[in-house]
C-alpha positions in Angstrom: 8.7 -10.2 -10.3 7.8 -11.7 -6.9 4.6 -13.6 -6.6 2.2 -14.2 -3.7 4.2 -17.2 -2.7 7.5 -15.3 -2.8 5.9 -12.5 -0.7 4.7 -14.9 2.0 8.0 -16.7 2.1 9.8 -13.3 2.5 7.5 -12.3 5.3 8.1 -15.7 7.0 11.8 -15.1 6.6 11.5 -11.8 8.5 9.6 -13.6 11.3 6.3 -11.9 10.3 3.2 -13.9 10.9 0.8 -13.6 8.1 -2.8 -14.9 7.8 -4.2 -15.0 4.2 -7.8 -15.2 3.4 -8.7 -16.3 -0.2 -11.8 -14.7 -1.7 -13.3 -13.8 -5.1 -11.5 -11.0 -7.0 -12.2 -7.5 -5.7 -11.4 -4.5 -7.8 -12.7 -1.7 -5.5 -13.0 -0.9 -1.8 -16.8 -1.2 -2.2 -16.5 -4.7 -3.7 -14.6 -5.9 -0.6 -17.1 -4.7 2.0 -18.7 -8.1 2.2 -15.4 -9.8 3.0 -14.1 -7.4 5.6 -16.2 -8.7 8.6 -14.3 -12.0 8.3 -10.9 -10.3 8.4 -9.6 -8.5 11.5 -7.5 -5.4 11.3 -7.4 -2.1 9.4 -8.5 -2.4 5.8 -6.9 -0.4 3.0 -7.3 1.3 -0.2 -4.2 1.8 -2.4 -3.6 4.3 -5.2 -0.8 4.2 -7.8 -0.1 7.8 -8.9 2.4 9.7 -10.9 3.1 13.4 -10.6 3.8 15.9 -13.3 7.5 15.7 -12.6 7.5 12.0 -13.4 7.8 10.7 -9.8 5.8 7.6 -9.0 3.7 7.4 -5.7 1.9 4.7 -3.9 -0.7 5.9 -1.4 -2.0 3.4 1.2 -4.9 4.7 3.3 -7.5 3.2 5.6 -10.3 2.0 3.4 -12.8 4.8 4.4 -10.3 7.7 4.3 -11.0 10.6 2.1 -8.1 11.4 -0.2 -8.3 14.7 -2.0 -6.2 14.1 -5.1 -6.5 17.8 -6.2 -4.7 18.9 -3.1 -2.6 15.9 -2.0 0.4 17.2 -3.9 0.6 20.2 -1.6 0.6 17.9 1.4 3.2 15.4 0.3 5.4 17.9 -1.7 4.9 16.4 -5.1 4.0 17.7 -8.4 0.3 17.6 -9.4 -0.9 14.0 -9.3 -2.7 11.7 -11.7 -3.2 8.0 -11.9 -0.2 6.0 -13.0 -0.3 3.9 -16.2 -1.1 0.2 -15.7 2.0 -0.9 -17.6 4.2 1.2 -15.3 2.4 -0.3 -12.3 3.2 -3.8 -13.5 6.8 -2.8 -14.2 7.5 -1.3 -10.8 5.1 -3.0 -8.4 4.4 -6.3 -10.2 0.6 -5.8 -9.9 -2.2 -4.9 -12.2 -5.1 -2.5 -11.6 -7.4 -3.8 -8.9 -4.5 -5.5 -7.1 -2.5 -2.4 -6.0 -1.0 -3.1 -2.6 1.8 -1.9 -0.3 3.2 -5.4 -0.6 4.0 -4.5 -4.2 6.9 -2.5 -2.9 8.7 -5.8 -2.7 9.0 -5.6 -6.5 10.3 -2.0 -6.6 13.9 -3.0 -6.4 15.1 0.3 -7.9 13.0 2.4 -5.4 11.2 4.3 -8.1 8.0 4.6 -6.1 7.6 6.9 -3.1 5.3 5.5 -0.4 2.7 7.5 1.5 1.1 5.8 4.4 -2.0 6.8 6.3 -1.4 7.5 10.0 -4.3 5.3 10.8 -2.5 2.3 9.2 0.9 3.3 10.6 -0.7 3.1 14.1 -2.9 0.0 13.5 -2.4 -3.2 15.5 -3.0 -5.2 12.3 -3.2 -4.2 8.6 -4.6 -5.9 5.5 -3.3 -5.8 2.0 -3.7 -7.9 -1.1 -0.7 -10.3 -1.4 0.1 -9.2 -5.0 -3.3 -10.5 -6.2 -6.8 -9.3 -5.6 -8.1 -12.8 -4.9 -6.8 -12.8 -1.4 -6.2 -10.5 1.6 -3.2 -10.9 3.9 -3.2 -9.7 7.5 0.0 -8.9 9.4 0.7 -6.9 12.6 1.6 -3.3 12.4 5.1 -4.2 13.8 5.4 -6.8 11.0 4.5 -4.3 8.4 7.2 -1.9 9.7 9.6 -4.8 9.6 8.6 -5.5 6.0 9.2 -1.9 5.0 12.5 -1.7 6.9 13.7 -4.9 5.1 13.0 -3.2 1.8 14.6 0.1 3.0 11.4 2.0 2.5 10.6 4.9 4.8 7.1 6.1 4.2 5.8 9.6 4.4 3.0 9.4 7.0 0.0 11.5 6.4 -3.0 12.0 8.7 -5.8 11.9 6.1 -8.3 12.9 8.7 -6.6 16.3 9.2 -4.7 16.3 5.8 -1.4 16.9 7.5 2.0 15.3 7.2 3.1 13.5 10.4 6.6 12.5 9.2 8.4 12.7 5.9 10.5 10.0 4.3 14.2 10.9 4.0 15.7 10.6 0.5 
């Protein structure tokens, strides 16, 4: 599994500038509120889910977005959703609960996880994610994030959580 250092080296190799801010461990969006003023860009919340068909999902949304888990499956075309098991999260994304991040897709070499991205993040000038550990936050440009996803051959399904509508669907 890739580490924080591996991730930052990968981003640098793509020509993506990354700024990383070290901080005490945060396990929830609320715990990170005190840190956010020191870090520019869109802040995120990330959910690792599994549907009743066995498909794994990673949802990355703006930190204050409302995500209706009871109805999300209708929007993204999945089976009914529940939280994924921690051991499967470690196996696929290389992170533990509290450290879920879109950067974990670097470890999903078998493309087992489908990625759903909030439209707000897809259109942001800068986005913030944990760099595979919840003791830091890494900021990259929106263009840099798109370059990261393209290098991993990940095409997200983009959802506007404000209107609960799909903007674009990833092609399998």
